[in-house]
N, CA, C and O atoms as a printed pandas DataFrame, in Angstrom:
     atom_number atom_name residue_name chain_id  residue_number  x_coord  y_coord  z_coord
0              1         N          MET        A               1  -95.394    7.488   36.410
1              2        CA          MET        A               1  -94.188    7.348   37.330
2              3         C          MET        A               1  -93.109    6.783   36.448
3              4         O          MET        A               1  -91.941    6.961   36.793
4              5         N          THR        A               2  -93.387    6.102   35.312
5              6        CA          THR        A               2  -92.466    5.446   34.580
6              7         C          THR        A               2  -91.509    6.649   34.115
7              8         O          THR        A               2  -90.293    6.549   34.275
8              9         N          PHE        A               3  -92.156    7.923   33.466
9             10        CA          PHE        A               3  -91.264    9.006   32.958
10            11         C          PHE        A               3  -90.095    9.436   34.193
11            12         O          PHE        A               3  -88.901    9.688   34.032
12            13         N          LEU        A               4  -90.852    9.420   35.391
13            14        CA          LEU        A               4  -89.817    9.913   36.444
14            15         C          LEU        A               4  -88.714    9.048   36.878
15            16         O          LEU        A               4  -87.706    9.409   37.485
16            17         N          ARG        A               5  -89.070    7.686   36.439
17            18        CA          ARG        A               5  -88.270    6.572   36.768
18            19         C          ARG        A               5  -87.112    6.745   35.747
19            20         O          ARG        A               5  -85.923    6.601   36.030
20            21         N          TRP        A               6  -87.577    7.055   34.589
21            22        CA          TRP        A               6  -86.528    7.290   33.380
22            23         C          TRP        A               6  -85.516    8.475   33.644
23            24         O          TRP        A               6  -84.325    8.387   33.344
24            25         N          LEU        A               7  -86.075    9.572   34.221
25            26        CA          LEU        A               7  -85.316   10.527   34.561
26            27         C          LEU        A               7  -84.139   10.224   35.515
27            28         O          LEU        A               7  -82.947   10.441   35.296
28            29         N          ARG        A               8  -84.649    9.731   36.515
29            30        CA          ARG        A               8  -83.625    9.009   37.618
30            31         C          ARG        A               8  -82.394    8.395   36.951
31            32         O          ARG        A               8  -81.237    8.729   37.208
32            33         N          THR        A               9  -82.809    7.344   35.954
33            34        CA          THR        A               9  -81.797    6.684   35.463
34            35         C          THR        A               9  -80.900    7.543   34.714
35            36         O          THR        A               9  -79.687    7.340   34.761
36            37         N          LEU        A              10  -81.399    8.486   34.026
37            38        CA          LEU        A              10  -80.823    9.364   33.426
38            39         C          LEU        A              10  -79.615   10.090   34.240
39            40         O          LEU        A              10  -78.418   10.111   33.952
40            41         N          ARG        A              11  -80.231   10.627   35.247
41            42        CA          ARG        A              11  -79.004   11.360   36.194
42            43         C          ARG        A              11  -78.356   10.582   36.828
43            44         O          ARG        A              11  -77.280   11.067   37.178
44            45         N          GLU        A              12  -78.602    9.071   37.300
45            46        CA          GLU        A              12  -77.498    8.281   37.476
46            47         C          GLU        A              12  -76.427    7.866   36.518
47            48         O          GLU        A              12  -75.235    7.684   36.765
48            49         N          GLU        A              13  -77.125    7.736   35.264
49            50        CA          GLU        A              13  -75.932    7.487   33.982
50            51         C          GLU        A              13  -75.074    8.877   33.744
51            52         O          GLU        A              13  -73.905    8.908   33.360
52            53         N          ARG        A              14  -75.835    9.929   34.028
53            54        CA          ARG        A              14  -74.745   11.139   33.792
54            55         C          ARG        A              14  -74.022   11.265   34.857
55            56         O          ARG        A              14  -72.978   11.891   34.672
56            57         N          ARG        A              15  -74.209   10.892   35.902
57            58        CA          ARG        A              15  -73.334   10.698   37.182
58            59         C          ARG        A              15  -72.134   10.044   36.878
59            60         O          ARG        A              15  -71.024   10.571   36.803
60            61         N          ALA        A              16  -72.476    8.623   36.671
61            62        CA          ALA        A              16  -71.382    7.454   36.374
62            63         C          ALA        A              16  -70.827    7.855   35.039
63            64         O          ALA        A              16  -69.606    7.699   35.063
64            65         N          LEU        A              17  -71.201    8.260   34.014
65            66        CA          LEU        A              17  -70.444    8.237   32.734
66            67         C          LEU        A              17  -69.935    9.785   32.282
67            68         O          LEU        A              17  -68.990    9.923   31.505
68            69         N          GLY        A              18  -70.630   10.875   32.824
69            70        CA          GLY        A              18  -70.418   12.218   32.442
70            71         C          GLY        A              18  -71.304   12.524   31.351
71            72         O          GLY        A              18  -72.122   11.655   31.048
72            73         N          TRP        A              19  -71.286   13.723   30.634
73            74        CA          TRP        A              19  -72.198   14.012   29.751
74            75         C          TRP        A              19  -71.849   13.513   28.488
75            76         O          TRP        A              19  -72.720   13.231   27.665
76            77         N          LYS        A              20  -70.413   13.353   28.216
77            78        CA          LYS        A              20  -69.973   12.854   27.075
78            79         C          LYS        A              20  -70.621   11.064   26.773
79            80         O          LYS        A              20  -70.993   10.558   25.714
80            81         N          GLY        A              21  -70.560   10.562   27.944
81            82        CA          GLY        A              21  -70.891    9.045   27.928
82            83         C          GLY        A              21  -72.618    8.883   27.881
83            84         O          GLY        A              21  -73.255    7.975   27.348
84            85         N          LEU        A              22  -73.093    9.975   28.558
85            86        CA          LEU        A              22  -74.869    9.926   28.276
86            87         C          LEU        A              22  -75.229   10.203   27.042
87            88         O          LEU        A              22  -76.209    9.650   26.542
88            89         N          LEU        A              23  -74.463   11.128   26.353
89            90        CA          LEU        A              23  -75.113   11.392   24.928
90            91         C          LEU        A              23  -74.633   10.222   23.922
91            92         O          LEU        A              23  -75.323    9.894   22.957
92            93         N          LYS        A              24  -73.280    9.566   24.254
93            94        CA          LYS        A              24  -73.156    8.229   23.477
94            95         C          LYS        A              24  -73.947    7.291   23.771
95            96         O          LYS        A              24  -74.202    6.555   22.818
96            97         N          LYS        A              25  -74.506    6.999   24.873
97            98        CA          LYS        A              25  -75.308    5.930   25.254
98            99         C          LYS        A              25  -76.873    6.317   24.777
99           100         O          LYS        A              25  -77.562    5.479   24.196
100          101         N          ARG        A              26  -77.214    7.248   24.985
101          102        CA          ARG        A              26  -78.834    7.569   24.937
102          103         C          ARG        A              26  -79.051    8.619   23.594
103          104         O          ARG        A              26  -80.193    8.854   23.199
104          105         N          GLY        A              27  -78.015    9.145   23.021
105          106        CA          GLY        A              27  -77.896   10.260   22.062
106          107         C          GLY        A              27  -79.404   10.711   21.312
107          108         O          GLY        A              27  -80.026   11.709   21.676
108          109         N          TRP        A              28  -79.778    9.975   20.423
109          110        CA          TRP        A              28  -80.745   10.560   19.594
110          111         C          TRP        A              28  -82.047   10.363   20.436
111          112         O          TRP        A              28  -82.935   11.132   20.067
112          113         N          THR        A              29  -82.365    9.622   21.364
113          114        CA          THR        A              29  -83.472    9.539   22.384
114          115         C          THR        A              29  -83.556   10.879   23.244
115          116         O          THR        A              29  -84.568   11.527   23.510
116          117         N          LEU        A              30  -82.296   11.117   23.594
117          118        CA          LEU        A              30  -82.297   12.400   24.524
118          119         C          LEU        A              30  -82.356   13.610   23.770
119          120         O          LEU        A              30  -82.925   14.574   24.282
120          121         N          VAL        A              31  -81.840   13.712   22.595
121          122        CA          VAL        A              31  -82.036   14.905   21.874
122          123         C          VAL        A              31  -83.479   15.042   21.294
123          124         O          VAL        A              31  -83.929   16.170   21.095
124          125         N          ALA        A              32  -84.194   13.966   21.026
125          126        CA          ALA        A              32  -85.622   13.840   20.739
126          127         C          ALA        A              32  -86.627   14.524   21.999
127          128         O          ALA        A              32  -87.529   15.355   21.888
128          129         N          VAL        A              33  -86.177   13.938   23.034
129          130        CA          VAL        A              33  -87.078   14.657   24.310
130          131         C          VAL        A              33  -86.751   15.919   24.501
131          132         O          VAL        A              33  -87.584   16.745   24.874
132          133         N          VAL        A              34  -85.571   16.197   24.279
133          134        CA          VAL        A              34  -85.442   17.874   24.602
134          135         C          VAL        A              34  -86.253   18.678   23.449
135          136         O          VAL        A              34  -86.858   19.719   23.706
136          137         N          ILE        A              35  -86.214   18.137   22.240
137          138        CA          ILE        A              35  -86.741   19.112   21.097
138          139         C          ILE        A              35  -88.527   18.881   21.499
139          140         O          ILE        A              35  -89.218   19.858   21.792
140          141         N          VAL        A              36  -88.908   17.940   21.470
141          142        CA          VAL        A              36  -90.213   17.630   21.974
142          143         C          VAL        A              36  -90.864   18.728   23.270
143          144         O          VAL        A              36  -91.846   19.462   23.163
144          145         N          PHE        A              37  -89.965   18.554   24.477
145          146        CA          PHE        A              37  -90.302   19.345   25.557
146          147         C          PHE        A              37  -90.475   20.749   25.167
147          148         O          PHE        A              37  -91.441   21.445   25.479
148          149         N          TYR        A              38  -89.387   21.143   24.404
149          150        CA          TYR        A              38  -89.305   22.658   24.134
150          151         C          TYR        A              38  -90.416   22.902   22.964
151          152         O          TYR        A              38  -91.072   23.943   23.009
152          153         N          LEU        A              39  -90.581   22.195   22.180
153          154        CA          LEU        A              39  -91.783   22.480   21.368
154          155         C          LEU        A              39  -93.132   22.678   22.011
155          156         O          LEU        A              39  -93.949   23.494   21.584
156          157         N          ILE        A              40  -93.332   21.900   23.053
157          158        CA          ILE        A              40  -94.606   21.897   23.666
158          159         C          ILE        A              40  -94.502   23.032   24.579
159          160         O          ILE        A              40  -95.586   23.557   24.834
160          161         N          ARG        A              41  -93.435   23.561   25.157
161          162        CA          ARG        A              41  -93.418   24.637   26.042
162          163         C          ARG        A              41  -93.542   25.849   25.176
163          164         O          ARG        A              41  -94.044   26.843   25.700
164          165         N          ASP        A              42  -93.097   25.927   23.724
165          166        CA          ASP        A              42  -93.300   27.180   23.357
166          167         C          ASP        A              42  -94.531   27.215   22.495
167          168         O          ASP        A              42  -94.814   28.292   21.972
168          169         N          LEU        A              43  -95.359   26.083   22.266
169          170        CA          LEU        A              43  -96.552   26.259   21.840
170          171         C          LEU        A              43  -97.366   26.811   22.879
171          172         O          LEU        A              43  -98.260   27.586   22.542
172          173         N          VAL        A              44  -97.177   26.496   24.271
173          174        CA          VAL        A              44  -98.168   26.715   25.050
174          175         C          VAL        A              44  -97.760   28.507   25.441
175          176         O          VAL        A              44  -98.586   29.311   25.875
176          177         N          LEU        A              45  -96.622   28.743   25.215
177          178        CA          LEU        A              45  -96.162   30.301   25.876
178          179         C          LEU        A              45  -96.126   31.027   24.669
179          180         O          LEU        A              45  -96.086   32.226   24.945
180          181         N          TYR        A              46  -96.124   30.834   23.477
181          182        CA          TYR        A              46  -96.191   31.768   22.319
182          183         C          TYR        A              46  -97.662   31.625   21.459
183          184         O          TYR        A              46  -97.996   32.395   20.559
184          185         N          VAL        A              47  -98.395   30.559   21.904
185          186        CA          VAL        A              47  -99.505   30.501   20.909
186          187         C          VAL        A              47 -100.817   30.387   21.611
187          188         O          VAL        A              47 -101.810   31.092   21.433
188          189         N          LEU        A              48 -100.629   29.142   22.642
189          190        CA          LEU        A              48 -102.116   29.222   23.434
190          191         C          LEU        A              48 -102.216   30.189   24.123
191          192         O          LEU        A              48 -103.210   30.852   23.826
192          193         N          ILE        A              49 -101.432   30.727   25.204
193          194        CA          ILE        A              49 -101.596   31.760   26.031
194          195         C          ILE        A              49 -102.118   33.155   25.589
195          196         O          ILE        A              49 -103.104   33.740   26.037
196          197         N          PRO        A              50 -101.147   33.628   24.493
197          198        CA          PRO        A              50 -101.687   34.758   23.666
198          199         C          PRO        A              50 -103.180   34.405   23.018
199          200         O          PRO        A              50 -104.071   35.224   23.247
200          201         N          ALA        A              51 -103.444   33.436   22.362
201          202        CA          ALA        A              51 -104.751   33.270   21.704
202          203         C          ALA        A              51 -105.787   33.434   22.874
203          204         O          ALA        A              51 -106.719   34.237   22.852
204          205         N          GLY        A              52 -105.515   32.610   23.847
205          206        CA          GLY        A              52 -106.526   32.803   24.892
206          207         C          GLY        A              52 -106.763   34.342   25.421
207          208         O          GLY        A              52 -107.843   34.853   25.720
208          209         N          LEU        A              53 -105.607   34.872   25.452
209          210        CA          LEU        A              53 -105.908   36.251   26.155
210          211         C          LEU        A              53 -106.608   37.098   25.202
211          212         O          LEU        A              53 -107.534   37.803   25.604
212          213         N          MET        A              54 -106.229   37.101   23.874
213          214        CA          MET        A              54 -106.882   37.801   22.871
214          215         C          MET        A              54 -108.205   37.491   22.616
215          216         O          MET        A              54 -108.956   38.440   22.385
216          217         N          ALA        A              55 -108.807   35.984   22.603
217          218        CA          ALA        A              55 -110.215   35.846   22.664
218          219         C          ALA        A              55 -110.838   36.320   23.953
219          220         O          ALA        A              55 -111.961   36.802   23.811
220          221         N          TRP        A              56 -110.324   36.288   25.263
221          222        CA          TRP        A              56 -111.001   36.861   26.537
222          223         C          TRP        A              56 -111.140   38.493   26.294
223          224         O          TRP        A              56 -112.145   39.088   26.683
224          225         N          LEU        A              57 -110.049   39.172   25.617
225          226        CA          LEU        A              57 -110.085   40.437   25.469
226          227         C          LEU        A              57 -111.306   41.062   24.607
227          228         O          LEU        A              57 -111.966   42.076   24.833
228          229         N          LEU        A              58 -111.385   40.195   23.620
229          230        CA          LEU        A              58 -112.317   40.615   22.326
230          231         C          LEU        A              58 -113.797   40.287   22.599
231          232         O          LEU        A              58 -114.734   40.795   21.982
232          233         N          SER        A              59 -113.904   39.411   23.561
233          234        CA          SER        A              59 -115.238   38.837   23.966
234          235         C          SER        A              59 -116.054   39.802   24.846
235          236         O          SER        A              59 -117.167   39.472   25.256
């Protein structure tokens, strides 16, 4: 639940401060969260799913 609460606070801050204010306040933390999210997503989409399909097809 803490992550959802953090997302809600980010949304409220963006509404109050705008995108520039949000990046000024949360800059590198927000950038790091976005990068980690996309790394995990791409790992699943482009590595784990194809590897699982190949293992299933070759067995």
